[in-house]
A tleap script that builds the chain and sets N, CA, C and O, in Angstrom:
source leaprc.protein.ff14SB
mol = sequence {
  NMET ASN ILE SER MET ALA ILE ASP TYR LEU
  GLU ARG TYR LYS ASN VAL LYS ARG GLU ALA
  GLU ASP LEU GLU GLU ARG ILE GLY SER LEU
  ARG SER LYS TYR GLY SER ALA ALA ALA ILE
  ARG TYR SER ASP MET PRO LYS ALA HIE ASN
  ASN SER ASP LEU SER ASP PHE VAL ALA GLN
  LEU GLU GLU PHE GLU HIE LYS LEU PHE VAL
  LYS TYR GLU LYS LEU LEU GLY ILE GLU VAL
  ASP THR TYR MET THR LEU ASP ARG LEU GLN
  ASP PRO ASP GLU ARG TYR VAL LEU ARG ALA
  TYR TYR ILE ASP GLY LEU GLN TRP ASP GLN
  ILE ALA LEU LYS VAL PRO CYS ALA GLU ARG
  THR VAL TYR ASP ILE ARG LEU ARG GLY LEU
  LYS SER LEU ALA LYS ILE MET GLN SER ASP
  ALA GLU CLYS
}
set mol.1.N position { 0.778 -1.463 -0.021 }
set mol.1.CA position { -0.063 -0.119 0.058 }
set mol.1.C position { 0.866 1.162 0.076 }
set mol.1.O position { 1.887 1.192 0.763 }
set mol.2.N position { 0.423 2.303 -0.782 }
set mol.2.CA position { 1.353 3.504 -1.106 }
set mol.2.C position { 0.902 4.697 0.047 }
set mol.2.O position { 0.129 4.616 1.002 }
set mol.3.N position { 1.470 5.482 -0.307 }
set mol.3.CA position { 1.281 6.899 0.663 }
set mol.3.C position { -0.054 7.394 0.299 }
set mol.3.O position { -0.878 7.629 1.183 }
set mol.4.N position { -0.349 7.586 -1.068 }
set mol.4.CA position { -1.491 8.055 -1.673 }
set mol.4.C position { -2.684 7.345 -1.071 }
set mol.4.O position { -3.728 7.945 -0.817 }
set mol.5.N position { -2.479 5.877 -0.821 }
set mol.5.CA position { -3.935 5.263 -0.316 }
set mol.5.C position { -4.138 5.939 1.106 }
set mol.5.O position { -5.242 6.317 1.499 }
set mol.6.N position { -3.046 6.048 1.788 }
set mol.6.CA position { -3.230 6.517 3.198 }
set mol.6.C position { -3.626 7.862 2.971 }
set mol.6.O position { -4.660 8.046 3.614 }
set mol.7.N position { -3.258 8.985 2.303 }
set mol.7.CA position { -4.016 10.095 1.978 }
set mol.7.C position { -5.381 10.265 1.551 }
set mol.7.O position { -6.130 11.190 1.863 }
set mol.8.N position { -5.587 9.451 0.935 }
set mol.8.CA position { -6.959 9.043 0.536 }
set mol.8.C position { -8.072 8.735 1.781 }
set mol.8.O position { -9.141 9.282 2.052 }
set mol.9.N position { -7.469 7.811 2.304 }
set mol.9.CA position { -7.916 7.538 3.550 }
set mol.9.C position { -8.247 8.417 4.596 }
set mol.9.O position { -9.282 8.236 5.238 }
set mol.10.N position { -7.368 9.490 4.876 }
set mol.10.CA position { -7.551 10.585 5.495 }
set mol.10.C position { -8.571 11.840 5.096 }
set mol.10.O position { -9.347 12.577 5.705 }
set mol.11.N position { -8.217 11.696 4.010 }
set mol.11.CA position { -9.143 12.724 3.105 }
set mol.11.C position { -10.585 12.768 3.082 }
set mol.11.O position { -11.279 13.771 2.913 }
set mol.12.N position { -11.105 11.155 3.334 }
set mol.12.CA position { -12.459 10.921 3.533 }
set mol.12.C position { -13.261 11.857 4.462 }
set mol.12.O position { -14.411 12.283 4.356 }
set mol.13.N position { -12.506 12.011 5.211 }
set mol.13.CA position { -13.134 12.856 6.594 }
set mol.13.C position { -13.413 14.544 6.013 }
set mol.13.O position { -14.465 15.139 6.245 }
set mol.14.N position { -12.490 15.023 5.391 }
set mol.14.CA position { -12.583 16.335 5.067 }
set mol.14.C position { -13.534 16.586 3.792 }
set mol.14.O position { -13.950 17.720 3.555 }
set mol.15.N position { -13.844 15.545 3.027 }
set mol.15.CA position { -14.826 15.442 1.855 }
set mol.15.C position { -15.874 15.219 2.168 }
set mol.15.O position { -16.718 15.766 1.457 }
set mol.16.N position { -16.389 14.394 3.272 }
set mol.16.CA position { -17.739 14.148 3.948 }
set mol.16.C position { -18.089 15.465 4.812 }
set mol.16.O position { -19.210 15.975 4.822 }
set mol.17.N position { -17.112 15.886 5.446 }
set mol.17.CA position { -17.388 17.155 6.236 }
set mol.17.C position { -17.684 18.550 5.244 }
set mol.17.O position { -18.385 19.472 5.659 }
set mol.18.N position { -17.101 18.559 4.001 }
set mol.18.CA position { -17.526 19.708 3.175 }
set mol.18.C position { -18.830 19.545 2.707 }
set mol.18.O position { -19.630 20.459 2.503 }
set mol.19.N position { -19.078 17.976 2.491 }
set mol.19.CA position { -20.521 18.011 2.000 }
set mol.19.C position { -21.719 18.446 2.993 }
set mol.19.O position { -22.737 19.005 2.586 }
set mol.20.N position { -21.509 18.167 4.152 }
set mol.20.CA position { -22.445 18.459 5.260 }
set mol.20.C position { -22.469 19.902 5.433 }
set mol.20.O position { -23.526 20.518 5.572 }
set mol.21.N position { -21.198 20.514 5.428 }
set mol.21.CA position { -21.266 22.184 5.369 }
set mol.21.C position { -22.039 22.673 4.249 }
set mol.21.O position { -22.686 23.698 4.466 }
set mol.22.N position { -22.105 22.189 3.166 }
set mol.22.CA position { -22.614 22.585 2.309 }
set mol.22.C position { -24.147 22.446 2.421 }
set mol.22.O position { -24.863 23.386 2.076 }
set mol.23.N position { -24.722 21.181 2.942 }
set mol.23.CA position { -25.914 20.845 3.257 }
set mol.23.C position { -26.483 21.874 4.127 }
set mol.23.O position { -27.617 22.282 3.877 }
set mol.24.N position { -25.648 22.465 5.389 }
set mol.24.CA position { -25.929 23.361 6.262 }
set mol.24.C position { -25.846 24.728 5.640 }
set mol.24.O position { -26.267 25.660 6.326 }
set mol.25.N position { -25.421 24.958 4.584 }
set mol.25.CA position { -25.472 26.281 3.954 }
set mol.25.C position { -26.944 26.416 3.267 }
set mol.25.O position { -27.602 27.453 3.349 }
set mol.26.N position { -27.335 25.383 2.660 }
set mol.26.CA position { -28.243 25.059 1.819 }
set mol.26.C position { -29.766 25.509 2.778 }
set mol.26.O position { -30.657 26.337 2.589 }
set mol.27.N position { -29.502 24.529 3.809 }
set mol.27.CA position { -30.646 24.671 5.217 }
set mol.27.C position { -30.735 26.241 5.159 }
set mol.27.O position { -31.631 26.894 4.626 }
set mol.28.N position { -29.620 26.713 5.816 }
set mol.28.CA position { -29.642 28.200 6.163 }
set mol.28.C position { -30.222 29.042 5.111 }
set mol.28.O position { -30.969 29.976 5.403 }
set mol.29.N position { -29.933 28.775 3.982 }
set mol.29.CA position { -30.348 29.649 2.526 }
set mol.29.C position { -31.860 29.655 2.472 }
set mol.29.O position { -32.563 30.609 2.138 }
set mol.30.N position { -32.293 28.352 2.881 }
set mol.30.CA position { -33.925 27.940 2.507 }
set mol.30.C position { -34.458 28.483 4.024 }
set mol.30.O position { -35.594 28.956 4.057 }
set mol.31.N position { -33.954 28.450 4.831 }
set mol.31.CA position { -34.614 29.383 6.174 }
set mol.31.C position { -34.591 30.896 5.955 }
set mol.31.O position { -35.649 31.501 6.131 }
set mol.32.N position { -33.563 31.533 5.609 }
set mol.32.CA position { -33.610 32.723 5.301 }
set mol.32.C position { -34.550 33.092 4.166 }
set mol.32.O position { -35.382 33.983 4.341 }
set mol.33.N position { -34.447 32.396 2.922 }
set mol.33.CA position { -35.474 32.713 1.879 }
set mol.33.C position { -36.760 32.672 2.350 }
set mol.33.O position { -37.402 33.721 2.300 }
set mol.34.N position { -37.349 31.542 2.861 }
set mol.34.CA position { -38.611 31.172 2.709 }
set mol.34.C position { -39.218 31.069 4.336 }
set mol.34.O position { -40.430 31.098 4.548 }
set mol.35.N position { -38.251 30.953 5.387 }
set mol.35.CA position { -38.614 30.956 6.528 }
set mol.35.C position { -39.338 32.048 7.489 }
set mol.35.O position { -39.755 31.775 8.615 }
set mol.36.N position { -39.425 33.307 6.886 }
set mol.36.CA position { -40.051 34.411 7.288 }
set mol.36.C position { -41.347 34.614 7.111 }
set mol.36.O position { -41.921 34.022 6.197 }
set mol.37.N position { -41.996 35.441 7.910 }
set mol.37.CA position { -43.535 35.796 7.217 }
set mol.37.C position { -43.568 36.416 6.182 }
set mol.37.O position { -44.588 36.348 5.496 }
set mol.38.N position { -42.643 37.075 5.832 }
set mol.38.CA position { -42.526 37.902 4.547 }
set mol.38.C position { -42.468 36.941 3.257 }
set mol.38.O position { -42.846 37.281 2.136 }
set mol.39.N position { -42.000 35.843 3.555 }
set mol.39.CA position { -42.003 34.813 2.284 }
set mol.39.C position { -43.145 34.254 2.090 }
set mol.39.O position { -43.250 33.584 1.063 }
set mol.40.N position { -44.315 34.358 2.998 }
set mol.40.CA position { -45.394 33.866 2.576 }
set mol.40.C position { -46.382 34.910 2.073 }
set mol.40.O position { -46.610 36.030 2.529 }
set mol.41.N position { -47.050 34.124 0.766 }
set mol.41.CA position { -47.738 35.276 -0.348 }
set mol.41.C position { -49.171 35.248 0.183 }
set mol.41.O position { -49.766 34.182 0.344 }
set mol.42.N position { -49.704 36.414 0.446 }
set mol.42.CA position { -51.006 36.432 1.208 }
set mol.42.C position { -52.201 36.876 -0.204 }
set mol.42.O position { -51.721 37.382 -1.218 }
set mol.43.N position { -52.947 36.752 -0.156 }
set mol.43.CA position { -54.242 37.166 -1.254 }
set mol.43.C position { -55.156 38.170 -0.486 }
set mol.43.O position { -55.126 38.318 0.735 }
set mol.44.N position { -55.974 38.845 -1.349 }
set mol.44.CA position { -56.870 39.898 -0.719 }
set mol.44.C position { -58.002 39.073 -0.069 }
set mol.44.O position { -58.676 39.564 0.836 }
set mol.45.N position { -58.205 37.873 -0.507 }
set mol.45.CA position { -59.395 36.987 -0.351 }
set mol.45.C position { -59.244 36.631 0.854 }
set mol.45.O position { -58.067 36.502 1.193 }
set mol.46.N position { -60.279 36.355 1.887 }
set mol.46.CA position { -60.143 35.847 3.203 }
set mol.46.C position { -59.765 34.399 3.074 }
set mol.46.O position { -60.263 33.664 2.221 }
set mol.47.N position { -58.987 34.068 3.834 }
set mol.47.CA position { -58.489 32.718 3.991 }
set mol.47.C position { -57.988 31.962 2.700 }
set mol.47.O position { -58.256 30.806 2.371 }
set mol.48.N position { -57.191 32.890 2.039 }
set mol.48.CA position { -56.768 32.698 0.467 }
set mol.48.C position { -55.416 32.439 0.498 }
set mol.48.O position { -55.093 31.980 -0.598 }
set mol.49.N position { -54.416 32.526 1.295 }
set mol.49.CA position { -53.035 32.658 1.388 }
set mol.49.C position { -52.547 31.338 0.826 }
set mol.49.O position { -53.251 30.350 1.033 }
set mol.50.N position { -51.362 31.200 0.103 }
set mol.50.CA position { -51.076 30.134 -0.522 }
set mol.50.C position { -49.959 29.262 0.358 }
set mol.50.O position { -48.758 29.481 0.517 }
set mol.51.N position { -50.737 28.276 0.829 }
set mol.51.CA position { -50.135 27.652 1.889 }
set mol.51.C position { -49.077 26.390 1.133 }
set mol.51.O position { -48.239 25.742 1.759 }
set mol.52.N position { -49.344 26.268 -0.202 }
set mol.52.CA position { -48.176 25.308 -0.864 }
set mol.52.C position { -46.853 25.802 -0.919 }
set mol.52.O position { -45.926 24.993 -0.951 }
set mol.53.N position { -46.592 27.262 -0.939 }
set mol.53.CA position { -45.334 27.636 -0.747 }
set mol.53.C position { -44.758 27.505 0.436 }
set mol.53.O position { -43.545 27.291 0.438 }
set mol.54.N position { -45.394 27.589 1.573 }
set mol.54.CA position { -44.795 27.057 2.931 }
set mol.54.C position { -44.609 25.556 3.017 }
set mol.54.O position { -43.610 25.151 3.611 }
set mol.55.N position { -45.400 24.746 2.528 }
set mol.55.CA position { -45.510 23.625 2.617 }
set mol.55.C position { -44.245 22.739 1.695 }
set mol.55.O position { -43.594 21.745 2.015 }
set mol.56.N position { -44.233 23.518 0.525 }
set mol.56.CA position { -43.009 23.247 -0.251 }
set mol.56.C position { -41.581 23.262 0.406 }
set mol.56.O position { -40.621 22.497 0.305 }
set mol.57.N position { -41.798 24.419 1.119 }
set mol.57.CA position { -40.506 24.997 1.941 }
set mol.57.C position { -40.234 23.818 3.103 }
set mol.57.O position { -39.202 23.160 3.233 }
set mol.58.N position { -41.117 23.760 3.687 }
set mol.58.CA position { -41.125 22.682 4.806 }
set mol.58.C position { -40.568 21.290 4.267 }
set mol.58.O position { -39.652 20.740 4.879 }
set mol.59.N position { -41.071 20.767 3.219 }
set mol.59.CA position { -40.769 19.471 2.689 }
set mol.59.C position { -39.314 19.703 2.001 }
set mol.59.O position { -38.621 18.701 1.821 }
set mol.60.N position { -38.893 20.780 1.668 }
set mol.60.CA position { -37.475 20.924 1.184 }
set mol.60.C position { -36.393 20.835 2.479 }
set mol.60.O position { -35.362 20.178 2.626 }
set mol.61.N position { -36.940 21.578 3.151 }
set mol.61.CA position { -36.109 21.773 4.515 }
set mol.61.C position { -35.963 20.344 5.347 }
set mol.61.O position { -35.034 20.111 6.121 }
set mol.62.N position { -36.909 19.549 5.086 }
set mol.62.CA position { -37.035 18.294 5.772 }
set mol.62.C position { -36.063 17.327 4.956 }
set mol.62.O position { -35.469 16.452 5.586 }
set mol.63.N position { -35.907 17.430 3.797 }
set mol.63.CA position { -35.106 16.555 3.133 }
set mol.63.C position { -33.782 16.905 3.290 }
set mol.63.O position { -32.874 16.093 3.471 }
set mol.64.N position { -33.642 18.273 3.213 }
set mol.64.CA position { -32.110 18.708 3.547 }
set mol.64.C position { -31.518 18.342 5.029 }
set mol.64.O position { -30.338 18.060 5.238 }
set mol.65.N position { -32.590 18.399 6.060 }
set mol.65.CA position { -32.090 18.160 7.322 }
set mol.65.C position { -31.965 16.682 7.410 }
set mol.65.O position { -31.360 16.302 8.413 }
set mol.66.N position { -32.403 15.729 6.579 }
set mol.66.CA position { -32.371 14.213 6.603 }
set mol.66.C position { -31.089 13.946 5.974 }
set mol.66.O position { -30.283 13.208 6.541 }
set mol.67.N position { -30.800 14.544 4.721 }
set mol.67.CA position { -29.466 14.204 4.288 }
set mol.67.C position { -28.431 14.748 5.161 }
set mol.67.O position { -27.380 14.113 5.239 }
set mol.68.N position { -28.579 15.937 5.899 }
set mol.68.CA position { -27.489 16.350 6.828 }
set mol.68.C position { -27.320 15.456 8.106 }
set mol.68.O position { -26.251 15.377 8.712 }
set mol.69.N position { -28.369 14.844 8.434 }
set mol.69.CA position { -28.268 13.942 9.591 }
set mol.69.C position { -27.494 12.801 8.990 }
set mol.69.O position { -26.529 12.457 9.673 }
set mol.70.N position { -27.678 12.164 7.927 }
set mol.70.CA position { -27.051 10.971 7.463 }
set mol.70.C position { -25.686 11.319 6.923 }
set mol.70.O position { -24.862 10.417 6.766 }
set mol.71.N position { -25.412 12.498 6.647 }
set mol.71.CA position { -23.850 13.024 6.455 }
set mol.71.C position { -23.194 12.973 7.859 }
set mol.71.O position { -22.064 12.504 8.000 }
set mol.72.N position { -23.751 13.348 8.655 }
set mol.72.CA position { -23.148 13.318 10.152 }
set mol.72.C position { -22.893 12.045 10.681 }
set mol.72.O position { -21.828 11.794 11.245 }
set mol.73.N position { -23.939 11.084 10.518 }
set mol.73.CA position { -23.961 9.998 10.933 }
set mol.73.C position { -22.321 9.416 10.263 }
set mol.73.O position { -21.368 9.016 10.930 }
set mol.74.N position { -22.409 9.531 8.870 }
set mol.74.CA position { -21.428 8.892 8.153 }
set mol.74.C position { -20.220 9.583 8.642 }
set mol.74.O position { -19.292 8.797 8.828 }
set mol.75.N position { -19.912 10.994 8.943 }
set mol.75.CA position { -18.781 11.737 9.188 }
set mol.75.C position { -18.215 11.143 10.769 }
set mol.75.O position { -17.036 10.947 11.064 }
set mol.76.N position { -19.202 10.966 11.500 }
set mol.76.CA position { -18.869 10.348 12.947 }
set mol.76.C position { -18.450 8.919 12.744 }
set mol.76.O position { -17.593 8.566 13.554 }
set mol.77.N position { -18.786 8.092 11.967 }
set mol.77.CA position { -18.321 6.813 11.672 }
set mol.77.C position { -16.687 6.842 10.987 }
set mol.77.O position { -15.758 6.104 11.316 }
set mol.78.N position { -16.676 7.578 10.281 }
set mol.78.CA position { -15.282 8.179 9.592 }
set mol.78.C position { -14.146 8.571 10.789 }
set mol.78.O position { -13.011 8.116 10.935 }
set mol.79.N position { -14.812 9.498 11.524 }
set mol.79.CA position { -13.798 10.271 12.241 }
set mol.79.C position { -13.650 9.143 13.190 }
set mol.79.O position { -12.450 8.874 13.245 }
set mol.80.N position { -14.421 8.273 14.051 }
set mol.80.CA position { -14.128 7.200 14.975 }
set mol.80.C position { -13.209 6.238 14.490 }
set mol.80.O position { -12.281 5.890 15.220 }
set mol.81.N position { -13.385 5.613 13.000 }
set mol.81.CA position { -12.646 4.765 12.430 }
set mol.81.C position { -11.098 5.064 12.285 }
set mol.81.O position { -10.112 4.360 12.503 }
set mol.82.N position { -11.267 6.570 11.766 }
set mol.82.CA position { -9.587 7.241 11.621 }
set mol.82.C position { -8.975 7.471 12.925 }
set mol.82.O position { -7.808 7.086 13.008 }
set mol.83.N position { -9.515 8.040 14.026 }
set mol.83.CA position { -9.103 8.014 15.184 }
set mol.83.C position { -8.577 6.480 15.762 }
set mol.83.O position { -7.544 6.425 16.430 }
set mol.84.N position { -9.197 5.510 15.520 }
set mol.84.CA position { -8.769 4.336 16.028 }
set mol.84.C position { -7.631 3.603 15.164 }
set mol.84.O position { -7.019 2.585 15.489 }
set mol.85.N position { -7.494 4.335 14.024 }
set mol.85.CA position { -6.374 3.830 13.152 }
set mol.85.C position { -5.266 4.645 13.450 }
set mol.85.O position { -4.126 4.230 13.660 }
set mol.86.N position { -5.614 5.746 13.459 }
set mol.86.CA position { -4.526 6.624 13.945 }
set mol.86.C position { -3.816 6.344 15.353 }
set mol.86.O position { -2.643 6.669 15.541 }
set mol.87.N position { -4.529 5.775 16.243 }
set mol.87.CA position { -4.020 5.372 17.584 }
set mol.87.C position { -2.999 4.276 17.482 }
set mol.87.O position { -2.135 3.994 18.312 }
set mol.88.N position { -3.264 3.659 16.234 }
set mol.88.CA position { -2.210 2.546 16.257 }
set mol.88.C position { -0.929 2.773 15.622 }
set mol.88.O position { -0.139 1.839 15.485 }
set mol.89.N position { -0.619 4.152 15.154 }
set mol.89.CA position { 0.907 4.756 15.121 }
set mol.89.C position { 1.472 4.787 16.663 }
set mol.89.O position { 0.974 5.026 17.764 }
set mol.90.N position { 2.675 4.447 16.209 }
set mol.90.CA position { 3.651 4.115 17.612 }
set mol.90.C position { 3.968 5.633 17.779 }
set mol.90.O position { 3.518 5.948 18.880 }
set mol.91.N position { 4.555 6.740 17.165 }
set mol.91.CA position { 4.993 8.136 17.346 }
set mol.91.C position { 3.729 8.941 17.647 }
set mol.91.O position { 2.760 9.021 16.892 }
set mol.92.N position { 3.866 9.581 18.953 }
set mol.92.CA position { 2.778 10.237 19.227 }
set mol.92.C position { 2.722 11.556 18.273 }
set mol.92.O position { 1.639 11.939 17.830 }
set mol.93.N position { 3.963 12.245 17.972 }
set mol.93.CA position { 3.835 13.409 16.877 }
set mol.93.C position { 3.452 12.961 15.541 }
set mol.93.O position { 2.891 13.842 14.890 }
set mol.94.N position { 3.612 11.722 14.888 }
set mol.94.CA position { 2.738 11.266 13.826 }
set mol.94.C position { 1.209 11.516 14.098 }
set mol.94.O position { 0.401 12.190 13.458 }
set mol.95.N position { 1.076 10.848 15.119 }
set mol.95.CA position { -0.626 10.707 15.329 }
set mol.95.C position { -0.938 12.117 15.312 }
set mol.95.O position { -1.842 12.309 14.500 }
set mol.96.N position { -0.542 13.239 15.905 }
set mol.96.CA position { -0.935 14.607 16.353 }
set mol.96.C position { -1.029 15.018 14.666 }
set mol.96.O position { -2.047 15.117 13.981 }
set mol.97.N position { 0.020 15.163 14.371 }
set mol.97.CA position { 0.266 15.852 13.092 }
set mol.97.C position { -0.845 15.408 12.264 }
set mol.97.O position { -1.617 16.277 11.858 }
set mol.98.N position { -1.078 14.019 11.904 }
set mol.98.CA position { -2.012 13.784 10.924 }
set mol.98.C position { -3.578 14.005 11.173 }
set mol.98.O position { -4.544 14.248 10.450 }
set mol.99.N position { -3.365 13.800 12.560 }
set mol.99.CA position { -5.274 14.368 13.165 }
set mol.99.C position { -5.362 15.772 13.140 }
set mol.99.O position { -6.443 16.306 12.888 }
set mol.100.N position { -3.988 16.671 13.456 }
set mol.100.CA position { -4.379 18.215 13.264 }
set mol.100.C position { -4.518 18.294 11.996 }
set mol.100.O position { -5.546 18.883 11.661 }
set mol.101.N position { -3.751 17.854 11.013 }
set mol.101.CA position { -3.988 18.359 9.661 }
set mol.101.C position { -5.296 17.748 8.952 }
set mol.101.O position { -6.078 18.543 8.431 }
set mol.102.N position { -5.555 16.433 8.913 }
set mol.102.CA position { -6.465 16.066 8.269 }
set mol.102.C position { -7.899 15.805 9.037 }
set mol.102.O position { -8.858 15.398 8.382 }
set mol.103.N position { -8.000 16.033 10.331 }
set mol.103.CA position { -9.417 15.915 11.114 }
set mol.103.C position { -9.631 17.486 11.526 }
set mol.103.O position { -10.566 18.204 11.172 }
set mol.104.N position { -8.640 17.801 12.276 }
set mol.104.CA position { -8.800 19.070 12.647 }
set mol.104.C position { -8.887 20.393 11.820 }
set mol.104.O position { -9.409 21.468 12.116 }
set mol.105.N position { -8.179 19.968 10.622 }
set mol.105.CA position { -7.952 21.129 9.593 }
set mol.105.C position { -7.071 22.348 9.936 }
set mol.105.O position { -7.176 23.452 9.402 }
set mol.106.N position { -6.166 21.998 10.920 }
set mol.106.CA position { -5.292 23.018 11.139 }
set mol.106.C position { -4.188 23.324 9.980 }
set mol.106.O position { -3.904 22.486 9.124 }
set mol.107.N position { -3.633 24.540 10.044 }
set mol.107.CA position { -2.580 24.842 9.052 }
set mol.107.C position { -1.439 24.230 9.547 }
set mol.107.O position { -1.459 23.653 10.634 }
set mol.108.N position { -0.224 24.312 8.703 }
set mol.108.CA position { 1.015 23.760 9.070 }
set mol.108.C position { 1.610 24.559 10.028 }
set mol.108.O position { 2.007 24.057 11.080 }
set mol.109.N position { 1.762 26.175 9.711 }
set mol.109.CA position { 2.255 26.949 10.855 }
set mol.109.C position { 1.364 26.626 12.096 }
set mol.109.O position { 2.085 26.640 13.094 }
set mol.110.N position { 0.282 26.389 12.355 }
set mol.110.CA position { -0.373 26.201 13.649 }
set mol.110.C position { -0.063 24.935 14.289 }
set mol.110.O position { -0.087 24.872 15.518 }
set mol.111.N position { 0.196 24.017 13.649 }
set mol.111.CA position { 0.563 22.415 13.915 }
set mol.111.C position { 2.000 22.698 14.518 }
set mol.111.O position { 2.320 22.470 15.685 }
set mol.112.N position { 2.885 23.278 13.448 }
set mol.112.CA position { 4.331 23.820 14.197 }
set mol.112.C position { 4.418 24.247 15.771 }
set mol.112.O position { 5.056 23.734 16.691 }
set mol.113.N position { 3.661 25.223 15.747 }
set mol.113.CA position { 3.472 25.780 17.038 }
set mol.113.C position { 3.108 25.014 18.089 }
set mol.113.O position { 3.556 25.221 19.217 }
set mol.114.N position { 2.273 24.072 17.814 }
set mol.114.CA position { 1.724 23.145 18.719 }
set mol.114.C position { 2.596 21.729 19.343 }
set mol.114.O position { 2.547 21.222 20.463 }
set mol.115.N position { 3.281 21.396 18.297 }
set mol.115.CA position { 4.384 20.164 18.389 }
set mol.115.C position { 5.473 20.587 19.237 }
set mol.115.O position { 5.891 19.579 19.806 }
set mol.116.N position { 6.109 21.579 19.577 }
set mol.116.CA position { 6.584 22.556 18.959 }
set mol.116.C position { 7.823 22.281 17.946 }
set mol.116.O position { 8.682 21.485 18.324 }
set mol.117.N position { 7.931 22.791 16.903 }
set mol.117.CA position { 9.045 22.603 16.108 }
set mol.117.C position { 9.006 23.655 14.693 }
set mol.117.O position { 8.245 24.598 14.479 }
set mol.118.N position { 10.097 23.123 13.857 }
set mol.118.CA position { 9.883 24.180 12.771 }
set mol.118.C position { 8.858 23.656 11.844 }
set mol.118.O position { 8.495 22.486 11.967 }
set mol.119.N position { 8.378 24.385 10.963 }
set mol.119.CA position { 7.301 23.860 9.819 }
set mol.119.C position { 7.740 22.802 8.970 }
set mol.119.O position { 7.026 21.872 8.595 }
set mol.120.N position { 9.079 22.996 8.645 }
set mol.120.CA position { 9.589 21.855 7.768 }
set mol.120.C position { 9.760 20.495 8.513 }
set mol.120.O position { 9.907 19.449 7.882 }
set mol.121.N position { 9.738 20.538 9.744 }
set mol.121.CA position { 10.014 19.117 10.672 }
set mol.121.C position { 8.449 18.746 10.486 }
set mol.121.O position { 8.256 17.537 10.355 }
set mol.122.N position { 7.280 19.578 10.452 }
set mol.122.CA position { 5.954 19.203 10.504 }
set mol.122.C position { 5.782 18.373 9.112 }
set mol.122.O position { 5.125 17.337 9.009 }
set mol.123.N position { 6.405 18.940 8.188 }
set mol.123.CA position { 6.203 18.209 6.754 }
set mol.123.C position { 6.960 16.783 6.811 }
set mol.123.O position { 6.484 15.850 6.164 }
set mol.124.N position { 7.945 16.631 7.454 }
set mol.124.CA position { 8.752 15.400 7.605 }
set mol.124.C position { 7.983 14.429 8.318 }
set mol.124.O position { 7.895 13.271 7.909 }
set mol.125.N position { 7.296 14.917 9.591 }
set mol.125.CA position { 6.634 14.152 10.461 }
set mol.125.C position { 5.439 13.452 9.776 }
set mol.125.O position { 5.102 12.293 10.015 }
set mol.126.N position { 4.776 14.360 8.817 }
set mol.126.CA position { 3.512 13.986 8.278 }
set mol.126.C position { 3.984 12.996 7.361 }
set mol.126.O position { 3.269 11.997 7.291 }
set mol.127.N position { 5.051 13.016 6.607 }
set mol.127.CA position { 5.511 11.955 5.523 }
set mol.127.C position { 5.874 10.744 6.402 }
set mol.127.O position { 5.570 9.637 5.960 }
set mol.128.N position { 6.488 10.827 7.594 }
set mol.128.CA position { 6.818 9.561 8.419 }
set mol.128.C position { 5.432 8.914 8.661 }
set mol.128.O position { 5.239 7.728 8.397 }
set mol.129.N position { 4.418 9.769 9.199 }
set mol.129.CA position { 3.201 9.403 9.660 }
set mol.129.C position { 2.497 8.665 8.482 }
set mol.129.O position { 2.020 7.546 8.670 }
set mol.130.N position { 2.443 9.142 7.539 }
set mol.130.CA position { 1.770 8.676 6.265 }
set mol.130.C position { 2.315 7.373 5.904 }
set mol.130.O position { 1.577 6.435 5.602 }
set mol.131.N position { 3.646 7.282 5.928 }
set mol.131.CA position { 4.146 5.839 5.465 }
set mol.131.C position { 3.944 4.757 6.451 }
set mol.131.O position { 4.009 3.589 6.069 }
set mol.132.N position { 3.663 5.093 7.893 }
set mol.132.CA position { 3.587 4.378 9.082 }
set mol.132.C position { 2.137 3.762 8.902 }
set mol.132.O position { 1.766 2.597 9.044 }
set mol.133.N position { 1.342 5.040 8.503 }
set mol.133.CA position { -0.072 4.451 8.276 }
set mol.133.C position { -0.462 3.498 7.038 }
set mol.133.O position { -1.356 2.655 6.978 }
set mol.134.N position { 0.422 3.863 6.129 }
set mol.134.CA position { 0.341 2.774 4.848 }
set mol.134.C position { 0.841 1.517 5.247 }
set mol.134.O position { 0.365 0.501 4.742 }
set mol.135.N position { 1.741 1.456 6.089 }
set mol.135.CA position { 1.939 -0.191 6.421 }
set mol.135.C position { 0.942 -0.443 7.732 }
set mol.135.O position { 1.247 -1.520 8.243 }
set mol.136.N position { 0.205 -0.004 8.208 }
set mol.136.CA position { -0.540 -0.472 8.938 }
set mol.136.C position { -1.718 -0.929 8.055 }
set mol.136.O position { -2.188 -2.057 8.202 }
set mol.137.N position { -2.227 -0.016 7.087 }
set mol.137.CA position { -3.365 -0.490 6.314 }
set mol.137.C position { -2.902 -1.513 5.551 }
set mol.137.O position { -3.821 -2.257 5.207 }
set mol.138.N position { -1.649 -1.892 5.085 }
set mol.138.CA position { -1.292 -2.771 4.299 }
set mol.138.C position { -1.244 -4.002 5.037 }
set mol.138.O position { -1.414 -5.101 4.511 }
set mol.139.N position { -0.983 -3.793 6.403 }
set mol.139.CA position { -1.079 -5.202 7.123 }
set mol.139.C position { -2.466 -5.721 7.485 }
set mol.139.O position { -2.729 -6.906 7.690 }
set mol.140.N position { -3.390 -4.627 7.546 }
set mol.140.CA position { -4.884 -4.923 7.926 }
set mol.140.C position { -5.549 -5.722 6.519 }
set mol.140.O position { -6.368 -6.641 6.526 }
set mol.141.N position { -4.954 -5.097 5.406 }
set mol.141.CA position { -5.527 -5.684 3.842 }
set mol.141.C position { -5.122 -6.925 3.727 }
set mol.141.O position { -5.779 -7.749 3.091 }
set mol.142.N position { -4.002 -7.213 4.319 }
set mol.142.CA position { -3.482 -8.908 4.095 }
set mol.142.C position { -3.945 -9.856 5.068 }
set mol.142.O position { -3.643 -11.037 4.897 }
set mol.143.N position { -4.862 -9.409 6.397 }
set mol.143.CA position { -5.434 -10.203 7.039 }
set mol.143.C position { -6.793 -10.963 6.643 }
set mol.143.O position { -7.292 -11.780 7.417 }
savepdb mol mol.pdb
quit
């Protein structure tokens, strides 16, 4: 197993998180667009306002909220799986750097401050960690 497969494994979290954030934005957009009283179109006729606009909004909102729930379930599963796999790395710096970058989304300079070390050293730790992770994944695949 090569390093690119280890990177793909770690990138899964970022990808699903991005999809969940996109759904959250769509939900927010729907709420701001249709969720206010001003969005309901009223007629001059008594009891003749258009309820279909609001019911369509509620249906779309429920659909997006369900999709978001499913994404967060998937995200949680990936996060737990990734943490358990990273916990198998022997070097705590490798664990921290991979977790901080791929799961927490920290930048290289932020990670370097927390380790603490030079930013270039963080790149080296990341590479070592990816190689170690690839070996773990290879041994799992052979079982």
